[in-house]
N, C-alpha and C positions, 0 to 999 in steps of 0.2 A: 723339611718338617717330618718327624717320625710319624708313621701311621700304619702300624702293624695290627690292623683290625683283626680281632679273633685270636690273638696270640697272648698268652700269659707271659709275664716277664720274669717270673720266679719259679724255679722247678720244685721248691719246697712245698710238700703237699700236706703238712700237718703243723699246727701251731705249737709252740713250746711254751706252755703256761708257766712252767717252773722258771724259765729264763726271764719271763716278763716280771714275775714276782721278785726275782733276784735283782733285776735292773731297776725296778720301780717298787721298792719295799713299802712305800707309803700307801700303795693301793690296798694293802691288807693290814695297815696300822690301825689301832683302835683310837676312838675318841677324836677323830679329825673333824674339821669344819668344812662344809661343802657348799658350793654354789651350783645349782642345777639349771638346766634348760627347763622352762616352765611348761613343758608339754608332757604327754603321757609317758614317754620314754624317760625323760628326766625325773619325773615324779616317781616312777618305778625304781629308778636307780637310787634315788634318795631313800625310799622306803627300804630297799634291800640293804643298803649300807648302814642305815640307822638300826635295823633289826639285828644284823649279824656283828657289826663292829662298833656300834654306839656312836655313829657319826651324827653331827648336828647340822641341819639344813639352815644355813644362815643367809642365803642370798639366792637371787634368780637373775639369769642373764638371757635375753632374747635376741641378741645381735644388734639391738638398737639402744638398749638401756640396761643398766645394772642396778638392781636393788639389793643392798648389802647392809647387814647389821651395823649400826653406827659404831664407828671406832675401829673397824676391821680393815685390813688391806687384802688385796688379792693373794699376796704371798703367804698369808696365813691360812689360805683355803685351798681346796681341791675342786676344780670344775668337773662336773659330770655331764656328759652328752654334749660337749662343745670343746673344740680345741682352742686354746689360748696361746698366743705367740708373744710371750714375755719371759725373759730370763728369770728364773726363780719361781715361776708359776707352774703348778702341776695341773694336768688336765687329762681327760679321757674323752675321745670322740670317735666317730666312725666315717667321717666325710673324706672325699677325695680332696687333698690339699696340695699335691704335687702335680704340676703340669707335665713335666718330663723328667723323670728321675735321672736319666743318663745325659740329659742336655739341659741342665739348670741355667737360669739367667746369670749374668755376671755378678749381680748383687746377692745371689743366693747364699754364698759362703758367709757373708756378713750377717745375714738373717737367720741362717740355720741354727746357730746356738740357742736361739729362742724356742726351738722345738725340742730341746733336750728333755724337758719334763712332760712330754706329751705321749700318751699311749694311743696309737691309732692303728687299726688292723690293716688298712690299706698300705701304710708305710711299712709295717712289719712284714707283710707278704710281698711287697715290691710292686704294688698296683698303683699306677699313676693314670693320668688322663690320656696322654697320647699313645704310649706303647701298649697299654692294656685296652684302650678304647673304653669309653664310659660303661659299656655293657658289663665289664668285669668288676665293677666296684663292689665293695661290701654291701650286701642287700638287706642286712638285718638291722637291729637296733643296738644301742650301746648296752642295754640290759642283758642281751644274749651273750655279748662278749664278757661282761662283768661276771655273770654266773659261772662261766668256765674258769675265769681267773681265780675267783674266790674258792671254787671247789678244789682247785689244785693246791690251795693252802690249807683248807679245812673243809671236809665234806659238807655239802648243803643238800637240801632236798626240795623238790618242787612238786606240790600236789596237783592232781588232775584238774582241780578247779581253777588253776592258774592259766590254763591253756588259752582262753579267749583274751584276757588282758595281755598276755605275752605275744599273741598274734596281732593284737591291735597296735602295739608299740611301733611307731614309724611305718604303719601300713603294711606290715609283713603279710597279713592275710591277703592283701591285694595281689601279691606276686607268687602265691603258692601255686597257682595255675595260670601262667602267663608266658610270654615269649622270653622271660628272664628266668624261667624255672631251672634251666641248666646251670645258670650261675649260682642260684640258691643252693642247689644240690652240691655244687663244687665247694661252696663256702661251708656248708654243713659238715662235709667230710673234713675240710681243713680245720674246722673248730673242734672236731672230734665228737660231734653230736651223733654220728653213726655208731659210736662205741657205747656199750651198755653202761659204763661207769660215768658217763656224762649225765648231769642232772636233767638235761633237756631231752635225753634220748627217747624216753618212753612217750613224751608228749608228741613227738613226730612219728614214732614208729609203732604206736599201739593202734589197734583196730578201731575205727570210728567211721560211721556212715557219713558221707559228705552232706547229706540232707540234715543230719543231726548237728553237724558243725555249723551249717548255714543258719539253723534256727538259733543256736547259742550266740552266734555273732549278731544276728538280728535283734535278739533280746538285749544284748550288750549295747548296741548302737542306739536302740530305743531308750535305754536307761540313761545314757550320757547326754542325750540331746543331739540334734543335728543342726539347729540354727545357731547363728553367731551368739545370740543372747542365752541360748539354752544349754550350750555345751559345758560340761563340768570337768572335762579331762584336760583343761588348760588353766594355768594361773596367769592371768593377764597383768603385765606391768606397763605395757605401752600399746598404742594402737598402730595401725598400718603406716601412719605418717610419723611415728616416733614420739607422739605426744604421751606424756606420762599419765597412766590411768589410776595410779594410787592416790590416796587422799592425804593432803597435808595434815600434819599433826604437830603443830608447833614448828620446830626447826627440822623435824624429820617427817617420814611418811609412814602410812600404814595401809593395809588392805581394808576395803570396805567390809562391813559385817556380812553383806550378801556374798561377796567373793569368798570370804573365809568359810562361810557355811557350805558353799559349793565345793571348795577345795577339800575341806575336812570330810565332806560326804563322799567324795571320790576316793579319798585316802582310806576311809572306813571300808568302802567297797573293795578296794584293792587288798587291804589287809585281810579281809575275810576270804578272798579268793586265793591269795598267795600264802596265807598263814604267816606273813611277816608283820610283826606288831607295829601299829601306828602309834608312835609315842608323841603325843601332841606337843609336849614341852620341848621337843627337839626341832620343831618347825617354827621358824621366825616369820611372823606375819605383821609385826609392828616394829617401831623403833628402827626404821630403815633409812639409810642415806641412799639417794638416787643419783645416778650419773648418766647423762645423756651423751650418745655418740652419734657418728654419722655413717650411714651405709652407702655403699657404692656397688655398681655392677659393671663388669668388663667382659669382653669377649675372651674365650680361652685361646689366645694367640700368644706367641713368645714375647712380643713387644708389650702387649697389654698386661701380661702376667708380670713381667719385669717392672712395669709401671706400678702395679699394685704392691709388689714387694717393696719398691722404693718408697712407698708411703708408710712403711712400718705398720702394717695392719695389726689390729688387736686380735682379730680372728678372720678366717676366710674359708670358703668352701666352694668347690666347683660343683654346683648343684644341678647342672644339666649339660647337654651337649653344646650349648651355646652361651653359657653364662657362668661367670665367677662372681659370687656375692662376697663382699668383704666389709669390714667395719674398721674405721679409724677413729682415733680419739678426737674429740671436739664435738660440741663446745666444751665438754668437760674432759679432764684428764682422768685416767683410770687410777683408782686409789692404790 
């Protein structure tokens, strides 16, 4: 079993955004339909793409369920902040999805074509679970990757007020000063954030007292709520057991008025901080078809990983040093 702890597997030290845009031109195409992960990172991604490219947010996927505008299929949409493993489906995510790039299971070649439409920074840089050891995985959020890709196509700007929401996405603030700081610095350099022309450069390189940043983060967390019922930075479509939390509306589903109020309130807040317009008509909160799937967990071993791949997962992520989380179709089929 490979175990080169502490060693990077790819000598390339800078991302090629232009090559990504050339290979995946749909990421900068206008007027696309998107399905987002219903957390702060996914919501920020939807807001960014809606503002700059006129994308419409038509669905939400949380790994247990998919809520999608009635009549649409996954092939008509682009998933943001989640990798989807189906031929013809386009997606952008940032999770570790390869166990060992140089020692794939025998069934990997059959499965690999389903990744052709997936933008993933770990795969681009050559970071997998075994050879890179989990420590070297991409530590930021999908929104930080998207900002760089879009800027390579057409310059975008990020105001200072966007700092805290961008640090909140996927808990980036929690690793600014931690035992994983070296990895964060490595990825910031790889993404070009150390260069002045990158839109996120000044956010990380301008002078700011740590105590002031702490206060801004405290104000933000107080505003979004900390309890399960009080948080407004997530759009819930199912509970921890996979039960659908949307409200039936005839033959379709809709979000409750309370949840819509929370979601739009959070979107208004993000729009104010980022200066990315919240276009309410572009966000689908009703007339949704809902599809339920099954989640599983496996150990990150060669045999277990091969077993997961053999189940033709809809999505998967190696989320910790001892767990692969994956989703398979059933009881519903993906549309």
